[in-house]
C-alpha positions as CSV (number, residue, x, y, z in Angstrom):
1,M,26.8,11.3,13.4
2,T,25.1,8.2,11.8
3,V,22.5,8.9,9.2
4,F,20.0,6.1,8.2
5,E,18.1,6.3,5.0
6,G,16.2,3.8,2.9
7,R,17.6,2.9,-0.5
8,F,15.9,2.2,-3.9
9,T,18.8,0.2,-5.5
10,D,18.6,-3.1,-3.9
11,A,15.1,-4.4,-3.2
12,S,16.2,-8.0,-3.9
13,T,16.0,-9.0,-0.6
14,L,12.6,-7.4,0.2
15,R,9.2,-9.4,1.0
16,I,6.3,-7.3,0.1
17,A,2.6,-7.8,0.6
18,V,-0.1,-5.4,-1.1
19,V,-3.7,-5.4,0.4
20,I,-6.1,-4.2,-2.2
21,A,-9.7,-3.2,-1.8
22,R,-12.2,-4.5,-4.6
23,F,-14.6,-1.8,-4.0
24,N,-13.9,1.2,-6.5
25,D,-11.7,-1.3,-8.5
26,L,-11.6,0.8,-11.5
27,V,-9.5,3.1,-9.3
28,T,-7.6,0.3,-7.1
29,G,-6.9,-1.7,-10.2
30,K,-5.0,1.2,-11.6
31,L,-3.2,2.0,-8.5
32,L,-2.0,-1.6,-8.2
33,S,-0.8,-1.5,-12.0
34,G,1.3,1.6,-11.1
35,C,2.7,0.1,-7.8
36,L,3.5,-3.3,-9.5
37,D,5.4,-1.3,-12.4
38,C,7.3,0.7,-9.8
39,L,8.2,-2.6,-7.9
40,G,9.1,-4.5,-10.9
41,R,11.5,-1.7,-12.1
42,H,13.3,-1.5,-9.0
43,G,14.2,-5.3,-8.8
44,I,11.0,-6.9,-7.2
45,D,9.8,-10.1,-8.7
46,T,6.0,-9.2,-9.8
47,A,5.6,-12.4,-11.7
48,P,2.4,-14.7,-10.7
49,S,4.9,-17.1,-9.5
50,S,6.9,-14.5,-7.0
51,T,7.7,-15.6,-3.8
52,Q,8.9,-11.9,-3.1
53,L,5.5,-10.4,-3.6
54,D,2.1,-11.4,-2.6
55,L,-1.4,-9.7,-3.1
56,A,-4.5,-9.9,-0.9
57,W,-7.9,-8.6,-2.1
58,V,-10.3,-7.6,0.4
59,P,-14.0,-6.3,-0.2
60,G,-13.5,-2.6,0.7
61,S,-11.3,-0.3,2.3
62,F,-12.7,-0.7,5.7
63,E,-11.3,-4.4,5.8
64,I,-7.9,-3.5,4.9
65,P,-6.5,-3.0,8.4
66,L,-7.6,-6.4,9.6
67,V,-5.9,-8.3,6.6
68,A,-2.7,-5.9,6.8
69,Q,-2.6,-6.8,10.6
70,N,-2.8,-10.5,10.0
71,L,0.0,-10.2,7.2
72,A,2.3,-8.0,9.2
73,R,2.0,-10.3,12.3
74,S,2.9,-13.5,10.0
75,G,6.6,-12.3,10.0
76,R,6.8,-13.0,6.1
77,Y,6.9,-9.5,5.0
78,D,9.5,-6.4,5.4
79,V,6.7,-3.9,4.4
80,L,3.1,-3.8,3.4
81,I,1.3,-1.6,1.1
82,T,-2.4,-0.7,1.3
83,L,-4.5,0.3,-1.7
84,G,-8.0,1.6,-1.6
85,A,-10.2,4.5,-2.7
86,V,-13.1,5.9,-0.7
87,I,-15.0,8.5,-2.5
88,R,-17.4,11.0,-0.9
89,G,-21.0,10.3,-1.2
90,D,-24.2,12.0,0.0
91,T,-24.1,10.4,3.6
92,P,-21.5,10.4,6.3
93,H,-20.4,6.9,5.7
94,F,-17.1,8.3,3.7
95,D,-16.2,10.0,7.0
96,V,-16.5,6.8,9.0
97,V,-14.6,4.6,6.5
98,V,-11.9,7.1,6.1
99,N,-11.4,7.6,9.6
100,E,-11.4,3.7,10.6
101,V,-9.0,2.7,7.7
102,S,-6.5,5.4,8.4
103,K,-6.3,4.8,12.1
104,G,-6.5,1.0,11.6
105,V,-3.5,1.1,9.2
106,A,-1.5,3.4,11.4
107,A,-2.3,1.0,14.1
108,V,-1.0,-2.1,12.4
109,A,2.3,-0.4,11.6
110,R,2.7,0.8,15.3
111,D,1.9,-2.6,16.7
112,T,3.9,-4.8,14.6
113,G,6.7,-2.9,13.7
114,V,6.3,-3.7,9.9
115,P,5.8,-0.5,7.6
116,V,2.7,-0.2,6.2
117,I,2.2,2.3,3.3
118,F,-1.1,4.1,3.2
119,G,-2.2,4.1,-0.2
120,V,-6.0,4.6,0.4
121,L,-7.2,7.7,-1.8
122,T,-9.8,9.8,-0.2
123,T,-11.4,11.9,-2.7
124,D,-14.7,14.1,-3.2
125,N,-15.4,12.5,-6.4
126,L,-14.6,9.8,-9.1
127,Q,-12.8,12.4,-11.2
128,Q,-10.5,13.2,-8.7
129,A,-9.8,9.5,-7.8
130,L,-9.1,8.7,-11.3
131,E,-6.6,11.4,-11.8
132,R,-4.6,10.2,-8.8
133,A,-4.7,6.6,-10.3
134,G,-3.4,7.5,-13.7
135,I,-5.2,10.0,-15.7
136,K,-2.7,12.8,-14.4
137,S,-0.2,10.7,-12.4
138,N,-0.4,7.3,-10.8
139,L,0.0,7.4,-7.0
140,G,0.5,3.6,-7.0
141,W,4.0,4.2,-8.2
142,S,4.9,6.6,-5.3
143,Y,3.0,4.0,-2.8
144,G,5.7,1.5,-4.5
145,L,8.6,3.9,-3.8
146,Q,7.7,4.6,-0.2
147,A,7.5,0.7,0.2
148,L,11.0,0.1,-1.1
149,E,12.3,3.1,1.0
150,M,10.7,2.3,4.1
151,G,11.5,-1.4,3.8
152,S,15.2,-0.9,3.1
153,L,15.3,1.8,6.0
154,L,14.1,-0.6,8.7
155,K,16.5,-3.1,7.6
156,A,19.4,-0.5,8.0
157,L,18.2,0.1,11.5
158,A,18.0,-3.3,12.5
């Protein structure tokens, strides 16, 4: 029997791109901070001059899939992380954005074979989003760990 698992100990060979939505940047900035902290503590060079990590800012979560698709198709990255925050309002706009971004991100991973971590918060209010972005815990850290695991797992499967 062969068991394939991702590892967190040797991330030095991974190339990672992070796509971050500017809309709700109070939340997404905190998610990015937690994500970069995790990646840095696991051996990813997060310095501005890094050749291992790239950041792509988009206007909102709806735009994440298109940019993620372009990055994944470039062949430069082992794994992508998407960060966004969609907060429910008084109109059905929330449902439209959540459905499209989640389907779009899943399609990028399926179509390109590049793992794409879904780090788009979908919450009922700003308080819930802030709790998930650092007040109680920072899910950005978890998204970083998921990226390391999936990136190394896909390398092991190759």
